[in-house]
N, C-alpha and C positions, 0 to 999 in steps of 0.2 A: 229577617222580614217574614211575617206570617203570610201564607197564601193558601187558599182554598179556590181551586179552580174546577168548576163544573163543566161537564159536556154531556152530550147525548140528548138534549132537548131537541124536539122537531114536532111537526104536524103529524098526527096519526088519526086513523079512523077508529070508530068504536069497535071494541073487541081486539084491537091490534095491541102489540107489545113494544116498549121502549125500554132501554137500559141507560140509566143515567150513571155517570162516573164523577168522582170528585178526587182530584189529586192534591194532597196536602204537603206543605212544606214550611219550615221555619219554626217548628215546635216539635215536642216529643210526642208523635202521634199515638204511641201505645198506651199512654197515660191519660188519654183524652176519650170520653165518650164521644161518638160520632153520629151523626144522624142527617135526617133531611126534613126540612119544613117546606111549606108551600104557601103562596098568597094568590088568591084569585082576584079579579077585579072587584073592588068594593067590599072585600072582606078582610078579616084580620088574618095575620099570618098564623098557620096552624102546624102542629107537629104531626108529621106523616110517620116516620119511622126512627127508631133509635137503636143502636147496638153499643153497650157499654163495654168498659175495658175488660170486663169479666165475661162477655160474650151474652149478656142477657139481651133480650130483643124485645121491643115494644112498638105496637102499630096503633094508629088511631084506628077506630072501629071501621070507618068506611073503606079501608084499603085491606083490611084483614082477609087473608086468603087470596088476594090478588097481586099484592106487592111483596117483595122479599128484599131486605137490607142485608148487606155483608160487608165485612172489612177485610182487608189485607194488611196486616201490620208490617210485613216485609216490603210491600210496595208502597206504603202510606197512602192507601186508596179506600175509599168507601164506595159502595155501589147501591144502587136502587133498580131492582128488576121489577118493571111494572107490566102487568099482564091485564087482558080483559078491560082494557081502558075504557072509560065513560067520559062523555063530555063534562061532567062534574069534576073530572080529574084536571081540567084545563087550569093552569096556574104558572106562576114562576115558581121554580123548585130551587131552594137554597140549601147547600151543604153547611153543616153546623158542627163545630167542635165545642166541648165543654169540659173543663176540669172540675168535677164535682167538689174537690176539696178546697179549692180557692174560689169557685165561681167564675173564673176566667173563661171567656167564650169568644169564639171566632166565626165569622159568617163569610160565605163566598158571595160572588156577585149575583148569582142566580142564572138559571137557564130556563127558557120558555118551553113549556109543554102545551100543546093545543090539540084537543081531541075533538074532531068534527063527527057529527052523527050521520 
């Protein structure tokens, strides 16, 4: 049974930091690209950060320089370190796994991040 379980979402104030974690199980973690998406109220879900199986990292422009994504293949975990948070970062953050060769993808249930001004 595939599971992606996020944690670390919370209420923060502008300028503060949070660290999200995602624990994966039920699939071969190291052959999947891992990342984070987010969805704000009334908006489409957007990619925030992605770390590939080869270690390539991609960020959406609005978080570049503030967020850092990392993965631990030994622990089957992926992290999102978020710094200098802004109210626009308020969203539900979803952990995401995708195997590029097959297109198979998995999603977590999401964790709420709220940033107040």
